C-alpha positions as a printed NumPy array, in Angstrom:
array([[ -10.202,  -53.341,  159.829],
       [ -12.521,  -55.969,  158.447],
       [  -9.652,  -57.924,  156.909],
       [  -8.004,  -58.649,  160.252],
       [ -10.004,  -61.829,  160.89 ],
       [  -9.354,  -63.027,  157.355],
       [  -5.603,  -62.526,  157.878],
       [  -5.731,  -64.416,  161.181],
       [  -7.767,  -67.261,  159.724],
       [  -5.415,  -67.383,  156.737],
       [  -2.481,  -67.892,  159.059],
       [  -4.326,  -70.687,  160.894],
       [  -5.423,  -72.366,  157.669],
       [  -1.814,  -72.589,  156.5  ],
       [  -1.684,  -75.8  ,  158.5  ],
       [  -3.918,  -77.353,  155.827],
       [  -0.729,  -77.942,  153.855],
       [  -0.479,  -81.163,  155.796],
       [  -3.635,  -82.525,  154.12 ],
       [  -1.907,  -83.381,  150.811],
       [   0.84 ,  -85.086,  152.755],
       [  -1.679,  -87.112,  154.749],
       [  -3.58 ,  -88.074,  151.591],
       [  -0.353,  -89.078,  149.875],
       [   0.673,  -91.126,  152.912],
       [  -2.688,  -92.884,  153.116],
       [  -2.642,  -93.696,  149.398],
       [   0.917,  -94.994,  149.634],
       [   0.11 ,  -97.178,  152.62 ],
       [  -3.005,  -98.548,  150.939],
       [  -1.169,  -99.341,  147.712],
       [   1.713, -101.015,  149.514],
       [  -0.717, -102.956,  151.662],
       [  -2.787, -103.997,  148.661],
       [   0.275, -105.115,  146.698],
       [   1.574, -107.135,  149.644],
       [  -1.829, -108.699,  150.237],
       [  -2.168, -109.664,  146.56 ],
       [   1.249, -111.307,  146.698],
       [   0.198, -113.239,  149.779],
       [  -3.087, -114.252,  148.147],
       [  -1.407, -115.5  ,  144.966],
       [   1.29 , -117.414,  146.85 ],
       [  -1.232, -118.972,  149.222],
       [  -3.536, -119.94 ,  146.346],
       [  -0.651, -121.654,  144.578],
       [   0.366, -123.514,  147.718],
       [  -3.177, -124.684,  148.413],
       [  -3.687, -125.784,  144.799],
       [  -0.452, -127.792,  144.849],
       [  -1.363, -129.429,  148.149],
       [  -4.866, -130.267,  146.942],
       [  -3.347, -131.725,  143.765],
       [  -1.098, -134.013,  145.814],
       [  -4.087, -135.361,  147.719],
       [  -6.109, -135.833,  144.539],
       [  -3.164, -137.536,  142.809],
       [  -2.923, -140.044,  145.648],
       [  -6.591, -140.988,  145.338],
       [  -6.466, -140.955,  141.534],
       [  -3.396, -143.218,  141.477],
       [  -5.174, -145.625,  143.791],
       [  -8.088, -145.753,  141.362],
       [  -5.685, -146.463,  138.493],
       [  -4.101, -149.309,  140.474],
       [  -7.481, -150.859,  141.208],
       [  -8.559, -150.487,  137.587],
       [  -5.382, -152.288,  136.531],
       [  -6.096, -155.03 ,  139.056],
       [  -9.65 , -155.335,  137.724],
       [  -8.326, -155.657,  134.178],
       [  -5.909, -158.379,  135.329],
       [  -8.752, -160.295,  136.891],
       [ -10.746, -159.926,  133.68 ],
       [  -7.836, -161.091,  131.458],
       [  -6.395, -164.009,  133.39 ],
       [  -9.567, -165.802,  134.343],
       [ -12.013, -166.098,  137.144],
       [ -10.948, -169.258,  138.941],
       [ -10.878, -168.806,  142.679],
       [  -7.199, -169.609,  143.028],
       [  -6.36 , -167.099,  140.273],
       [  -8.394, -164.348,  141.925],
       [  -6.794, -165.049,  145.281],
       [  -3.314, -164.999,  143.766],
       [  -3.909, -161.627,  142.1  ],
       [  -5.178, -159.792,  145.185],
       [  -2.47 , -161.369,  147.41 ],
       [   0.162, -160.061,  145.026],
       [  -1.192, -156.504,  145.141],
       [  -1.451, -156.447,  148.929],
       [   2.135, -157.627,  149.291],
       [   3.448, -154.787,  147.137],
       [   1.074, -151.989,  148.123],
       [   0.737, -151.261,  151.835],
       [  -1.898, -148.603,  151.17 ],
       [  -4.562, -151.354,  151.077],
       [  -5.644, -152.821,  154.394],
       [  -8.137, -155.258,  152.884],
       [  -9.063, -156.469,  149.381],
       [ -11.783, -158.771,  148.193],
       [ -13.632, -159.786,  145.031],
       [ -17.392, -160.292,  145.279],
       [ -20.2  , -160.958,  142.866],
       [ -23.497, -159.103,  142.611],
       [ -24.969, -161.358,  145.324],
       [ -22.321, -160.316,  147.888],
       [ -20.64 , -163.743,  147.593],
       [ -16.899, -163.402,  148.351],
       [ -14.801, -165.113,  145.655],
       [ -11.399, -164.083,  146.992],
       [ -10.108, -161.912,  149.782],
       [  -7.052, -160.955,  151.762],
       [  -6.899, -161.747,  155.491],
       [  -9.354, -159.525,  157.303],
       [  -7.995, -157.073,  159.897],
       [  -8.697, -157.782,  163.542],
       [ -12.269, -156.867,  164.554],
       [ -13.103, -156.066,  160.93 ],
       [ -16.459, -154.35 ,  160.438],
       [ -18.388, -154.668,  157.187],
       [ -18.429, -151.308,  155.364],
       [ -20.446, -152.12 ,  152.244],
       [ -23.019, -154.705,  153.226],
       [ -25.05 , -154.597,  149.995],
       [ -23.01 , -154.432,  146.787],
       [ -26.208, -153.889,  144.764],
       [ -26.708, -150.491,  146.453],
       [ -23.097, -149.546,  145.732],
       [ -23.466, -150.576,  142.093],
       [ -26.003, -147.778,  141.587],
       [ -23.439, -145.168,  142.714],
       [ -20.529, -146.326,  140.515],
       [ -19.393, -143.484,  138.235],
       [ -18.813, -143.501,  134.48 ],
       [ -15.323, -144.953,  134.94 ],
       [ -16.738, -147.844,  136.931],
       [ -15.461, -146.62 ,  140.333],
       [ -17.235, -145.852,  143.624],
       [ -15.521, -144.037,  146.506],
       [ -17.034, -143.906,  149.986],
       [ -16.711, -141.169,  152.589],
       [ -13.639, -141.367,  154.831],
       [ -14.164, -143.322,  158.037],
       [ -12.088, -143.961,  161.154],
       [ -11.194, -147.435,  162.388],
       [  -8.657, -148.176,  165.136],
       [  -7.709, -144.474,  165.055],
       [  -6.72 , -144.776,  161.38 ],
       [  -8.426, -143.113,  158.371],
       [  -9.807, -145.309,  155.597],
       [ -11.849, -145.085,  152.414],
       [ -13.675, -147.924,  150.683],
       [ -13.342, -148.087,  146.893],
       [ -15.346, -150.404,  144.616],
       [ -14.328, -151.088,  140.993],
       [ -16.52 , -152.796,  138.391],
       [ -14.576, -155.791,  136.957],
       [ -15.195, -156.435,  133.237],
       [ -16.335, -160.065,  133.006],
       [ -17.938, -162.483,  130.53 ],
       [ -19.81 , -164.175,  133.347],
       [ -23.497, -163.652,  133.872],
       [ -22.83 , -162.414,  137.363],
       [ -21.015, -159.097,  137.659],
       [ -17.791, -159.045,  139.664],
       [ -16.625, -156.201,  141.835],
       [ -13.27 , -155.411,  143.405],
       [ -13.565, -153.833,  146.852],
       [ -10.574, -152.218,  148.555],
       [ -10.233, -150.558,  151.941],
       [  -7.708, -147.795,  151.33 ],
       [  -5.61 , -146.402,  154.193],
       [  -5.494, -142.587,  154.11 ],
       [  -2.675, -142.32 ,  156.657],
       [  -0.454, -141.085,  153.798],
       [  -2.718, -138.037,  153.426],
       [  -2.522, -137.421,  157.176],
       [   1.298, -137.616,  157.05 ],
       [   1.366, -135.275,  154.066],
       [  -0.851, -132.725,  155.836],
       [   1.272, -132.984,  159.002],
       [   4.483, -132.204,  157.098],
       [   3.146, -129.555,  154.721],
       [   4.362, -126.661,  156.946],
       [   7.026, -126.713,  159.598],
       [   7.175, -123.068,  160.784],
       [   4.456, -123.603,  163.357],
       [   2.322, -120.636,  162.261],
       [   0.452, -122.301,  159.402],
       [  -2.034, -125.128,  159.671],
       [  -3.719, -127.287,  157.049],
       [  -6.967, -129.184,  157.251],
       [  -9.202, -131.093,  154.878],
       [ -12.994, -131.16 ,  155.037],
       [ -15.398, -133.389,  153.151],
       [ -18.218, -132.308,  150.857],
       [ -20.563, -132.551,  153.858],
       [ -18.293, -130.284,  155.911],
       [ -16.8  , -133.005,  158.15 ],
       [ -13.185, -132.574,  159.244],
       [ -11.019, -135.319,  157.664],
       [  -7.457, -134.265,  158.551],
       [  -5.652, -131.528,  160.487],
       [  -1.977, -130.686,  160.762],
       [  -2.208, -129.391,  164.349],
       [  -2.108, -132.257,  166.885],
       [  -4.38 , -130.262,  169.205],
       [  -7.231, -130.576,  166.719],
       [  -6.78 , -134.144,  165.502],
       [  -9.302, -135.295,  168.079],
       [ -11.934, -133.311,  166.155],
       [ -11.392, -135.692,  163.229],
       [ -12.514, -138.603,  165.382],
       [ -15.432, -136.604,  166.781],
       [ -16.64 , -135.685,  163.286],
       [ -16.667, -131.945,  163.987],
       [ -18.401, -130.05 ,  161.171],
       [ -17.8  , -126.876,  159.211],
       [ -18.985, -124.526,  161.946],
       [ -15.442, -124.632,  163.336],
       [ -13.653, -125.572,  160.111],
       [ -15.144, -123.715,  157.103],
       [ -14.484, -125.269,  153.696],
       [ -13.975, -121.797,  152.047],
       [ -14.742, -123.22 ,  148.583],
       [ -18.002, -124.781,  147.453],
       [ -18.691, -127.829,  145.324],
       [ -19.032, -125.678,  142.184],
       [ -15.698, -123.863,  142.649],
       [ -12.802, -124.893,  140.417],
       [ -10.199, -122.423,  141.682],
       [  -8.932, -121.437,  145.138],
       [ -10.62 , -118.842,  147.317],
       [  -9.233, -116.628,  150.057],
       [ -11.21 , -115.295,  153.031],
       [ -10.509, -113.715,  156.407],
       [ -12.728, -115.213,  159.068],
       [ -13.096, -115.044,  162.832],
       [ -11.92 , -118.344,  164.263],
       [ -13.705, -120.324,  166.937],
       [ -11.153, -118.989,  169.447],
       [ -12.146, -115.393,  168.625],
       [  -8.996, -114.538,  166.616],
       [  -9.151, -113.588,  162.936],
       [  -7.589, -116.136,  160.6  ],
       [  -6.409, -115.978,  156.998],
       [  -7.941, -118.923,  155.135],
       [  -7.203, -120.088,  151.6  ],
       [  -9.141, -123.079,  150.305],
       [  -8.585, -125.185,  147.218],
       [ -11.107, -127.721,  145.871],
       [ -10.348, -131.422,  145.366],
       [ -12.94 , -131.983,  142.614],
       [ -12.602, -135.746,  142.331],
       [ -13.688, -136.232,  145.949],
       [ -15.681, -133.066,  146.586],
       [ -13.235, -132.261,  149.421],
       [ -11.613, -128.938,  150.254],
       [  -8.053, -128.389,  151.438],
       [  -7.686, -125.245,  153.555],
       [  -4.483, -123.515,  154.631],
       [  -4.987, -121.301,  157.67 ],
       [  -2.772, -118.784,  159.408],
       [  -3.423, -116.065,  162.012],
       [  -4.002, -112.717,  160.335],
       [  -1.455, -111.187,  162.681],
       [   1.219, -113.467,  161.256],
       [   0.1  , -113.253,  157.615],
       [   0.188, -109.484,  157.436],
       [   3.056, -108.836,  159.871],
       [   5.3  , -107.191,  157.261],
       [   2.451, -105.064,  155.921],
       [   1.575, -103.992,  159.429],
       [   5.18 , -102.985,  160.19 ],
       [   5.354, -100.869,  157.034],
       [   2.008,  -99.298,  157.825],
       [   3.049,  -98.374,  161.346],
       [   6.302,  -96.825,  160.127],
       [   4.45 ,  -94.55 ,  157.731],
       [   1.716,  -93.795,  160.263],
       [   4.267,  -92.753,  162.891],
       [   6.026,  -90.45 ,  160.434],
       [   2.751,  -88.864,  159.354],
       [   1.59 ,  -88.545,  162.949],
       [   4.801,  -86.806,  164.009],
       [   4.451,  -84.269,  161.218],
       [   0.775,  -83.715,  161.987],
       [   1.393,  -83.264,  165.712],
       [   4.082,  -80.684,  165.017],
       [   1.765,  -78.699,  162.76 ],
       [  -1.146,  -78.999,  165.2  ],
       [   0.917,  -77.738,  168.139],
       [   2.126,  -74.706,  166.197],
       [  -1.356,  -74.048,  164.851],
       [  -2.921,  -74.388,  168.263],
       [  -0.553,  -71.982,  169.977],
       [  -1.104,  -69.322,  167.34 ],
       [  -4.763,  -69.993,  166.557],
       [  -5.849,  -70.242,  170.181],
       [  -4.792,  -66.694,  170.927],
       [  -6.065,  -65.243,  167.673],
       [  -9.328,  -67.109,  167.083],
       [ -10.242,  -69.923,  169.493],
       [ -10.562,  -67.911,  172.695],
       [ -12.988,  -65.307,  171.25 ],
       [ -15.042,  -67.977,  169.539],
       [ -15.293,  -70.022,  172.761],
       [ -16.596,  -66.947,  174.565],
       [ -19.228,  -66.434,  171.896],
       [ -20.079,  -70.162,  171.977],
       [ -20.631,  -70.041,  175.748],
       [ -23.04 ,  -67.136,  175.28 ],
       [ -24.853,  -69.039,  172.506],
       [ -25.32 ,  -72.08 ,  174.746],
       [ -26.642,  -69.881,  177.537],
       [ -29.23 ,  -68.441,  175.168],
       [ -30.052,  -71.961,  173.991],
       [ -30.847,  -72.857,  177.616],
       [ -33.159,  -69.849,  177.833],
       [ -30.794,  -67.639,  179.797],
       [ -31.032,  -64.178,  178.205],
       [ -29.368,  -62.345,  181.102],
       [ -25.783,  -62.91 ,  179.894],
       [ -24.494,  -60.503,  177.264],
       [ -21.574,  -60.758,  174.87 ],
       [ -18.908,  -58.166,  175.673],
       [ -16.091,  -57.442,  173.258],
       [ -13.679,  -54.627,  172.441],
       [ -12.605,  -56.064,  169.091],
       [ -13.009,  -54.092,  165.864],
       [ -12.751,  -57.049,  163.445],
       [ -15.303,  -59.549,  162.099],
       [ -15.601,  -61.307,  165.486],
       [ -16.467,  -57.983,  167.07 ],
       [ -19.22 ,  -57.405,  164.512],
       [ -20.454,  -60.949,  165.125],
       [ -20.702,  -60.27 ,  168.859],
       [ -22.725,  -57.097,  168.259],
       [ -25.067,  -58.952,  165.886],
       [ -25.446,  -61.706,  168.469],
       [ -26.497,  -59.18 ,  171.113],
       [ -29.106,  -57.757,  168.761],
       [ -30.351,  -61.273,  168.091],
       [ -30.701,  -61.851,  171.85 ],
       [ -32.982,  -58.83 ,  172.117],
       [ -35.164,  -60.052,  169.252],
       [ -35.298,  -63.587,  170.694],
       [ -36.571,  -62.238,  174.003],
       [ -39.374,  -60.425,  172.208],
       [ -40.183,  -63.473,  170.061],
       [ -40.237,  -65.763,  173.09 ],
       [ -42.711,  -63.581,  174.921],
       [ -44.922,  -63.361,  171.85 ],
       [ -44.82 ,  -67.152,  171.301],
       [ -45.7  ,  -67.858,  174.929],
       [ -48.672,  -65.501,  174.78 ],
       [ -49.876,  -66.984,  171.483],
       [ -49.433,  -70.546,  172.732],
       [ -51.412,  -69.905,  175.902],
       [ -54.118,  -68.097,  173.936],
       [ -54.346,  -70.906,  171.348],
       [ -54.377,  -73.611,  174.006],
       [ -57.096,  -71.894,  176.029],
       [ -59.09 ,  -71.237,  172.853],
       [ -59.006,  -74.925,  171.867],
       [ -59.975,  -76.067,  175.341],
       [ -62.759,  -73.485,  175.404],
       [ -63.972,  -74.635,  171.975],
       [ -63.925,  -78.212,  173.136],
       [ -65.739,  -77.397,  176.334],
       [ -68.394,  -75.467,  174.426],
       [ -68.764,  -78.238,  171.857],
       [ -68.81 ,  -81.198,  174.231],
       [ -70.764,  -79.54 ,  177.041],
       [ -73.24 ,  -77.573,  174.923],
       [ -75.144,  -80.606,  173.71 ],
       [ -75.684,  -82.265,  177.151],
       [ -76.664,  -78.945,  178.75 ],
       [ -79.103,  -78.155,  175.935],
       [ -80.799,  -81.528,  176.264],
       [ -81.013,  -81.268,  180.07 ],
       [ -82.422,  -77.741,  179.732],
       [ -85.068,  -78.903,  177.236],
       [ -86.07 ,  -81.843,  179.38 ],
       [ -86.287,  -79.57 ,  182.428],
       [ -88.739,  -77.263,  180.61 ],
       [ -90.849,  -80.259,  179.583],
       [ -90.812,  -81.468,  183.162],
       [ -93.388,  -78.835,  184.174],
       [ -95.895,  -79.862,  181.542],
       [ -95.302,  -83.602,  181.233],
       [ -94.371,  -84.647,  184.717],
       [ -97.659,  -86.46 ,  185.121],
       [ -97.413,  -88.343,  181.836],
       [ -96.811,  -92.062,  182.253],
       [ -93.167,  -93.012,  181.704],
       [ -91.96 ,  -89.459,  181.241],
       [ -89.977,  -89.353,  184.477],
       [ -88.139,  -92.578,  183.633],
       [ -87.428,  -91.296,  180.141],
       [ -86.305,  -87.938,  181.531],
       [ -84.071,  -89.66 ,  184.092],
       [ -82.456,  -91.874,  181.479],
       [ -81.732,  -89.001,  179.074],
       [ -80.332,  -86.78 ,  181.815],
       [ -78.137,  -89.606,  183.13 ],
       [ -76.797,  -90.293,  179.639],
       [ -75.916,  -86.653,  178.972],
       [ -74.394,  -86.204,  182.422],
       [ -72.31 ,  -89.317,  181.71 ],
       [ -71.116,  -87.843,  178.38 ],
       [ -70.093,  -84.627,  180.116],
       [ -68.403,  -86.601,  182.878],
       [ -66.519,  -88.698,  180.304],
       [ -65.212,  -85.565,  178.587],
       [ -64.033,  -84.076,  181.892],
       [ -62.479,  -87.404,  182.874],
       [ -60.519,  -87.465,  179.579],
       [ -59.103,  -84.055,  180.362],
       [ -58.199,  -85.248,  183.842],
       [ -56.591,  -88.468,  182.51 ],
       [ -54.392,  -86.479,  180.182],
       [ -53.352,  -84.032,  182.89 ],
       [ -52.092,  -86.427,  185.562],
       [ -50.491,  -89.912,  185.702],
       [ -52.76 ,  -92.915,  186.173],
       [ -52.566,  -95.276,  189.115],
       [ -51.823,  -98.583,  187.447],
       [ -52.479, -101.993,  188.96 ],
       [ -50.187, -104.237,  186.907],
       [ -50.808, -107.974,  187.097],
       [ -51.111, -110.963,  184.8  ],
       [ -54.084, -110.593,  182.465],
       [ -55.602, -113.158,  180.128],
       [ -55.407, -111.065,  176.983],
       [ -57.265, -113.625,  174.861],
       [ -60.344, -113.739,  177.089],
       [ -60.381, -109.957,  177.549],
       [ -60.246, -109.286,  173.804],
       [ -62.903, -111.905,  173.089],
       [ -65.167, -110.316,  175.707],
       [ -64.646, -106.815,  174.252],
       [ -65.33 , -108.057,  170.712],
       [ -68.521, -109.779,  171.851],
       [ -69.79 , -106.698,  173.694],
       [ -69.129, -104.409,  170.723],
       [ -70.626, -106.767,  168.166],
       [ -74.193, -105.685,  169.106],
       [ -73.335, -101.986,  168.775],
       [ -71.704, -102.643,  165.397],
       [ -74.702, -104.671,  164.236],
       [ -77.064, -101.825,  165.149],
       [ -74.939,  -99.5  ,  162.996],
       [ -74.93 , -102.05 ,  160.134],
       [ -71.212, -102.692,  160.575],
       [ -69.557, -106.106,  160.388],
       [ -67.274, -106.72 ,  163.381],
       [ -64.993, -109.81 ,  163.217],
       [ -62.258, -111.121,  165.459],
       [ -59.248, -113.432,  165.195],
       [ -58.023, -114.011,  168.739],
       [ -56.107, -117.188,  169.681],
       [ -56.234, -118.607,  173.183],
       [ -53.339, -118.555,  175.626],
       [ -52.162, -114.935,  175.267],
       [ -51.079, -113.559,  178.657],
       [ -49.377, -110.261,  179.557],
       [ -48.768, -108.138,  182.663],
       [ -51.229, -105.248,  182.318],
       [ -53.689, -103.076,  184.154],
       [ -56.988, -104.841,  183.414],
       [ -59.099, -101.674,  183.536],
       [ -56.776,  -99.508,  181.463],
       [ -56.208, -102.278,  178.903],
       [ -59.939, -102.809,  178.38 ],
       [ -60.475,  -99.054,  178.131],
       [ -57.74 ,  -98.611,  175.496],
       [ -58.917, -101.496,  173.286],
       [ -62.584, -100.54 ,  173.637],
       [ -61.942,  -96.895,  172.735],
       [ -59.852,  -97.836,  169.708],
       [ -62.483, -100.311,  168.516],
       [ -65.298,  -97.786,  169.016],
       [ -63.283,  -95.208,  167.048],
       [ -62.919,  -97.742,  164.224],
       [ -66.669,  -98.471,  164.257],
       [ -67.431,  -94.761,  164.097],
       [ -64.933,  -94.29 ,  161.244],
       [ -66.173,  -96.953,  158.805],
       [ -69.818,  -95.996,  158.519],
       [ -72.643,  -98.206,  157.283],
       [ -71.688, -101.597,  155.725],
       [ -68.094, -101.166,  156.897],
       [ -65.82 , -103.819,  158.338],
       [ -63.865, -103.764,  161.615],
       [ -61.564, -106.544,  162.795],
       [ -59.942, -107.169,  166.18 ],
       [ -56.981, -109.536,  165.828],
       [ -54.18 , -110.734,  168.099],
       [ -51.146, -112.954,  167.762],
       [ -47.869, -113.803,  169.49 ],
       [ -44.849, -112.291,  167.741],
       [ -41.57 , -113.581,  169.228],
       [ -41.698, -112.416,  172.885],
       [ -44.45 , -109.885,  172.223],
       [ -48.243, -109.912,  171.911],
       [ -49.455, -107.885,  168.933],
       [ -53.059, -106.613,  168.944],
       [ -54.476, -104.961,  165.807],
       [ -57.73 , -103.058,  165.269],
       [ -58.321, -102.816,  161.523],
       [ -61.029, -100.941,  159.627],
       [ -61.819, -100.222,  155.988],
       [ -62.872,  -96.651,  156.622],
       [ -61.704,  -93.532,  154.784],
       [ -58.225,  -93.695,  156.314],
       [ -56.073,  -90.85 ,  157.621],
       [ -54.201,  -88.34 ,  155.423],
       [ -50.466,  -89.035,  155.39 ],
       [ -49.557,  -85.536,  156.566],
       [ -51.526,  -86.069,  159.804],
       [ -50.077,  -89.428,  160.864],
       [ -47.014,  -87.941,  162.606],
       [ -49.168,  -85.754,  164.892],
       [ -52.031,  -88.183,  165.395],
       [ -51.113,  -88.925,  169.024],
       [ -50.687,  -85.26 ,  169.979],
       [ -53.246,  -83.592,  172.233],
       [ -56.196,  -81.941,  170.477],
       [ -55.395,  -83.499,  167.082],
       [ -58.369,  -85.291,  165.535],
       [ -59.544,  -86.482,  162.122],
       [ -63.192,  -86.277,  163.136],
       [ -65.399,  -83.311,  162.365],
       [ -66.482,  -83.22 ,  166.007],
       [ -64.296,  -83.863,  169.03 ],
       [ -61.212,  -82.588,  170.811],
       [ -58.826,  -85.361,  169.753],
       [ -58.103,  -86.672,  173.255],
       [ -58.878,  -90.341,  172.581],
       [ -55.615,  -91.394,  170.906],
       [ -53.322,  -89.357,  173.226],
       [ -55.042,  -91.011,  176.217],
       [ -54.699,  -94.449,  174.595],
       [ -50.992,  -93.803,  174.003],
       [ -50.53 ,  -92.572,  177.581],
       [ -52.251,  -95.628,  179.093],
       [ -50.397,  -98.032,  176.774],
       [ -46.982,  -96.631,  177.687],
       [ -47.862,  -96.711,  181.396],
       [ -48.373, -100.473,  180.891],
       [ -44.906, -100.704,  179.233],
       [ -46.48 , -101.184,  175.805],
       [ -46.366,  -99.336,  172.501],
       [ -48.945,  -98.125,  169.998],
       [ -48.501,  -97.377,  166.302],
       [ -50.742,  -96.578,  163.338],
       [ -50.707,  -97.44 ,  159.645],
       [ -53.22 ,  -95.923,  157.261],
       [ -53.868,  -95.721,  153.536],
       [ -56.173,  -92.894,  152.642],
       [ -59.301,  -94.328,  151.062],
       [ -58.486,  -97.918,  152.143],
       [ -58.54 ,  -98.007,  155.93 ],
       [ -56.538,  -97.782,  159.127],
       [ -54.748, -100.291,  161.371],
       [ -53.847,  -99.479,  164.991],
       [ -51.3  , -101.845,  166.554],
       [ -50.677, -102.418,  170.268],
       [ -47.644, -104.385,  171.471],
       [ -47.096, -105.788,  174.969],
       [ -44.523, -108.183,  176.387],
       [ -45.847, -111.74 ,  176.501],
       [ -45.812, -113.764,  179.736],
       [ -45.405, -117.543,  179.602],
       [ -46.376, -118.238,  183.227],
       [ -50.184, -118.256,  183.361],
       [ -50.521, -118.654,  187.118],
       [ -52.317, -115.934,  189.117],
       [ -54.221, -114.657,  186.091],
       [ -56.482, -111.613,  186.539]])
């Protein structure tokens, strides 16, 4: 009965009931994972924003202190002993400052605290700093390291009735920020670092990486996550320098242009999500395996074994083996399929024989047509000249003329036969270093006279120093044939260009023409044997060029716009060593 196979397949397809369960499981896992990830993102963004705010508050409060000090200087006078008393008082009560001084616009120090040992001048020209003071009258330098301690120089404009402007300069210790970063997390899995606007590492909570602060390691290892324009935190997952993926959340510190980044291994961040995922995956997998085992045991006997037998026969036919036949004693749909397959085998055998006969006939016909076309003209000329030989042998110059014409036509016939021979068997290549530039320039020069005779403009753009490992003879033959084809294609007043250039590790050679171009539907078969766009010819030139090019480990391609022209491109591997040139 014809319904037997349908019944069997229906029983096998019952296992598809697991698909809704799998879909439901996948959706549930994805939703749970997404919800957990969003919670992690929000919590991490809040933590990074709070930490960045603490750092910014520390710098902002320092600016407020210095502004207050500047106002005190402005209110209480500008005598030297008064200035000295004010800055001494601030240093005594605020250990965040390592050095304070008051200077005028000419860099003259009016008051200062004792300078640290081996103090190095940070702001040598106060006039340059004055140009960078912001609207609030404050300038903040980049962080710098001195005696293995982090510092920042801050300059505040002091309101004054004097002609000369006064400035308050403070060297601020940032060790508090380092301590804050070190103590931000204590579980050992999280790390925090701060990078400057230029991408330089300023602080890191992991002692193993603190040395990078002193080395000035940039953002290649420590990405800032957020940009200067960002006003809210960003979260990314990035491959760390050690090859492990890391969860990074960055928060901007707008006042300074810095970024505070909290980092944690992805494995740690999503541990709970991963455990939930695996639990669901294991449950789904167990159910699926159970269904698959039951389905396999029943379906293998009912369906799989007969289909495999038919598949083996199909593959044998695909390999061209028509001797094996499908045998079956089934009376269901698979049995009918086997009978139809046997009938198809018989028809394929007939079709194959017919195709082989037609292919051989077509191939021989094309070769015969080519032989007639290419050999007819030389033979006709030789025959004509031979008849004239009886009557004009004594004429002056006739023998030389006859000899030249016969030699030319014999050469044309020989060239045609050589092309057939080149296509039929591999060439013997003699690969060595060839000066491509000189060879191309020589070919262009030799063809320029032929082009001029045909009223064609031949130009070249060939730089010096191009060297490749090629067969000198085959290379010259390929380029010459392609250039001659281009000259023949453009016609009178046409343009042909031979150009070359180095492209990465390759040498690219292009023969361009502004001829009629090649129809788009013929480009894919252009390099096949006996395919030509010319009215006369067998179409062996481009297949031979492709064969020779590939034997020299090169490639050839064509681009053409119908009505605009054609460009043939050769590519060969460039050689830097120019010794032992051919």
